[in-house]
C-alpha positions in Angstrom: 0.0 0.5 -0.1 2.7 2.6 0.7 4.8 1.6 -2.6 1.2 1.9 -4.1 0.6 6.1 -2.6 4.4 6.5 -3.0 4.7 5.8 -7.5 0.8 7.8 -7.4 2.6 11.1 -5.5 5.9 10.9 -8.4 3.7 10.1 -10.8 1.9 13.3 -10.0 5.0 14.9 -9.7 6.1 14.1 -12.8 2.6 15.2 -14.1 2.6 18.7 -12.7 6.2 19.2 -13.7 5.5 18.3 -17.1 1.6 20.3 -17.3 4.2 24.2 -15.8 7.0 22.8 -18.1 4.5 23.3 -21.3 3.6 27.3 -19.9 7.2 27.9 -20.2 7.9 29.8 -23.2 11.0 29.5 -25.3 12.4 32.9 -24.9 12.3 31.2 -21.5 14.7 28.5 -21.1 17.2 30.0 -23.4 17.5 32.9 -21.8 17.5 30.3 -18.3 20.7 28.3 -20.4 22.0 32.1 -21.2 22.0 32.9 -17.8 23.6 28.8 -16.3 26.4 30.1 -19.0 27.0 33.4 -18.1 27.1 31.4 -14.2 29.2 29.1 -15.0 31.3 32.6 -16.8 31.6 33.7 -13.3 32.5 30.9 -11.5 35.8 30.9 -13.5 37.0 34.0 -13.5 38.0 34.0 -10.1 39.5 31.4 -10.3 41.4 31.9 -13.6 42.7 35.7 -11.1 44.2 33.0 -8.7 45.6 31.0 -11.6 48.0 34.4 -12.6 51.5 35.7 -10.8 51.2 38.0 -7.9 53.0 40.2 -10.0 50.0 39.9 -12.2 47.7 40.4 -9.8 49.2 42.7 -6.9 52.4 44.4 -7.8 51.9 45.9 -11.5 48.0 47.3 -11.0 49.4 48.9 -8.2 52.2 50.4 -9.5 50.2 51.2 -12.7 47.3 52.7 -9.9 50.6 55.3 -8.8 51.8 56.0 -12.6 49.0 57.0 -13.9 48.6 59.7 -10.5 52.8 60.9 -11.5 52.1 60.8 -15.0 49.3 63.8 -15.3 51.7 65.7 -13.0 55.7 64.8 -14.8 56.7 67.0 -17.7 56.2 65.6 -21.2 60.4 65.9 -21.6 61.0 63.2 -18.4 57.9 60.7 -19.8 58.9 60.9 -23.1 62.2 60.1 -21.8 61.7 56.9 -20.1 59.3 55.5 -23.2 63.1 55.4 -25.4 64.9 54.2 -23.0 61.3 51.3 -22.3 62.0 51.1 -26.2 65.4 50.1 -26.2 65.4 48.1 -23.3 62.8 45.9 -25.0 60.3 46.6 -22.6 61.9 44.6 -19.9 58.9 42.7 -17.2 56.5 43.5 -20.0 56.6 47.1 -18.2 55.3 50.2 -19.8 56.0 53.6 -18.3 53.0 53.9 -15.6 55.2 50.8 -14.1 58.1 52.5 -14.3 57.3 56.3 -13.4 55.1 53.5 -10.3 58.1 53.1 -8.7 60.1 55.3 -8.8 57.2 57.4 -7.5 56.6 54.4 -4.6 60.5 54.4 -4.2 60.6 57.6 -3.6 57.8 58.6 -0.9 57.9 55.2 -0.1 62.0 54.3 1.2 61.7 57.8 3.4 58.1 56.4 4.8 60.2 53.2 5.7 62.7 55.6 7.2 61.4 57.3 10.0 59.1 54.5 10.7 62.7 52.8 11.8 63.7 56.8 12.8 61.3 56.5 15.3 61.4 52.7 16.7 64.8 53.1 17.1 65.0 56.6 18.4 68.3 57.7 15.4 69.8 61.2 15.1 68.4 63.6 13.2 70.7 64.6 11.6 72.0 60.9 10.5 68.0 60.4 9.2 68.1 63.4 7.2 71.3 61.8 5.9 69.8 59.0 4.4 66.0 60.2 3.8 68.2 61.9 1.3 70.2 59.6 0.0 67.0 57.1 -0.9 65.2 60.4 -2.2 68.4 60.3 -4.7 68.0 56.2 -5.1 64.7 56.1 -6.0 65.5 58.8 -8.6 68.0 56.7 -10.3 67.4 53.3 -9.2 64.6 52.9 -12.4 67.0 55.2 -14.8 69.8 52.4 -13.6 67.6 49.6 -14.4 67.0 50.4 -18.0 70.5 51.8 -18.9 72.3 48.0 -17.7 69.4 46.2 -19.5 69.5 48.7 -22.3 73.5 47.3 -22.5 72.6 43.3 -22.5 70.5 44.2 -25.5 72.9 46.5 -27.7 76.0 43.7 -26.7 73.4 40.7 -27.4 72.7 43.2 -30.4 76.4 43.4 -31.9 77.9 40.0 -31.1 74.3 38.3 -33.3 75.3 40.9 -36.3 77.7 39.4 -38.2 76.2 35.7 -38.0 73.0 36.8 -38.6 73.9 39.3 -42.0 76.3 36.3 -42.8 72.9 34.3 -42.6 70.9 37.5 -44.8 74.6 37.3 -47.3 73.9 34.2 -48.4 70.1 33.6 -49.0 69.9 37.3 -50.7 72.7 36.0 -53.3 70.7 32.3 -53.1 68.1 34.4 -55.0 65.5 36.1 -52.3 64.0 39.5 -51.7 65.2 40.8 -48.4 61.8 40.8 -47.9 62.4 36.4 -47.4 65.5 36.4 -46.3 64.7 38.7 -43.2 61.7 36.2 -42.8 65.0 33.5 -43.1 66.7 34.7 -40.4 63.8 35.0 -38.4 62.9 31.3 -38.3 67.0 30.3 -38.1 68.0 32.8 -35.7 66.2 33.7 -32.4 67.4 36.8 -30.0 66.4 40.1 -30.0 67.5 41.3 -33.3 65.9 38.4 -34.9 62.4 40.4 -32.5 63.4 43.7 -34.1 63.5 42.2 -37.7 60.2 40.8 -37.4 58.4 43.3 -36.3 60.3 45.3 -39.1 58.3 42.7 -41.7 55.3 43.0 -40.2 54.7 46.9 -40.4 55.7 46.8 -43.3 52.7 43.7 -44.0 50.5 46.7 -42.7 51.8 49.4 -45.1 54.4 51.3 -43.8 57.8 51.1 -45.5 61.1 49.5 -46.1 62.6 52.7 -45.2 61.0 53.7 -41.9 60.7 50.5 -40.9 64.3 49.8 -40.6 65.3 53.4 -40.0 62.9 53.5 -37.1 64.2 49.8 -36.2 67.6 51.0 -35.6 66.9 54.0 -33.7 65.1 51.3 -30.7 67.9 49.0 -31.0 70.5 51.7 -31.0 73.8 50.8 -32.5 76.0 52.2 -34.4 77.2 49.1 -37.3 72.8 48.2 -37.7 72.8 52.2 -38.4 75.2 51.6 -40.9 73.8 48.6 -42.7 71.0 49.8 -42.0 71.4 53.0 -44.5 73.4 50.8 -47.1 70.2 48.4 -47.4 68.8 51.4 -48.2 70.4 53.3 -50.8 71.4 50.3 -52.8 66.8 49.9 -52.8 67.5 53.1 -53.7 70.0 53.3 -56.3 69.2 49.7 -57.2 73.0 48.6 -56.0 73.2 44.6 -56.3 71.8 44.5 -52.8 74.0 41.2 -52.0 77.6 42.2 -52.9 76.0 45.7 -50.2 75.3 42.4 -47.5 78.8 41.2 -48.2 80.7 44.4 -47.9 78.7 45.2 -44.4 78.9 42.2 -43.1 83.7 42.2 -43.7 83.4 46.3 -41.8 81.1 44.4 -39.3 83.4 41.4 -39.0 85.8 43.9 -39.3 85.2 46.6 -36.0 84.2 43.8 -33.8 87.7 42.2 -33.7 88.7 46.2 -33.3 86.6 46.1 -30.2 88.2 42.8 -29.2 91.8 44.4 -29.7 90.9 47.6 -27.7 89.4 45.3 -25.0 92.3 43.4 -24.5 95.0 46.3 -24.5 92.6 48.3 -22.1 93.1 44.4 -19.7 96.6 45.7 -18.5 95.3 48.6 -16.8 92.3 47.3 -15.9 94.2 44.2 -13.4 97.0 46.6 -12.1 94.5 48.7 -10.2 92.6 45.3 -7.8 96.5 44.2 -7.9 97.8 47.5 -6.6 94.7 47.2 -4.4 94.5 43.4 -3.4 98.4 41.3 -4.1 100.7 43.9 -3.5 99.6 44.7 0.5 99.2 40.4 0.4 102.5 40.2 -0.8 104.3 43.0 1.2 103.3 41.4 4.4 104.7 37.7 3.2 107.6 38.9 2.9 107.9 41.5 5.3 106.5 40.6 8.3 109.2 38.4 9.6 111.6 41.5 9.3 109.4 43.2 11.2 109.1 41.7 14.0 112.7 40.1 14.3 113.1 43.7 14.2 110.9 44.4 17.1 111.7 41.9 19.1 115.4 43.3 18.7 114.4 47.1 19.9 112.9 45.6 22.4 115.4 44.4 24.2 
């Protein structure tokens, strides 16, 4: 009897459910499904955010917020100079002008506040406190520029080292019958590195309508290496005058290798002078102590008697 009542209850429930669902319009069903998809998307978003790195979730947004406030007050010349340095450095850490201005402002304002808290905690001398705060402000002003300058020097050094090999590949490709654009594509494919990435940017700019001359000169300005500037000027002139590009590339390749040998010889000639400073400061005093130490000890014993 109880089983029959239970079956009857389930049957009536299913009947009422179907009756009420028949009255529901198709639009309501579509709306319900869209709402379900939206809820699933919203539920997945926090997981994506939590999956990001600490830098992406916390540090970068904070620096961008500070940088936006500083961007309104900073001179245009300072912003332009920093933007050029970021481009020449290859946009390290994928940070823009706002991020670098933010870290500069944070260091200029945050370090003195931290030092002031330490002063209150440890009761430092007021004169020492003033000098430390002044030093922290100077460090905050110079630190981002120092990092960017170091990144620029490192990137330019990598490009200078890889330039002769890339020039050889370009020369061989052009002499084999490829066009200059196809030779650049071959370099991008075969030679990894910052210069290959710059060539890839040049190809993309040419595809969207920029002239080859403009794209190449902008690339040389972004990198700032003199050998590359000479190479770009020679290629542009060869394109304009109709000179054989393979012969021009061959001459440029030989000249770039000659310049590298001259730089290496110059560094080798400077090495003895640079080695003299640590020898005088660190090695010679130790030698004098080893050689003259026993004599000095004996003289002290003789005069003491």
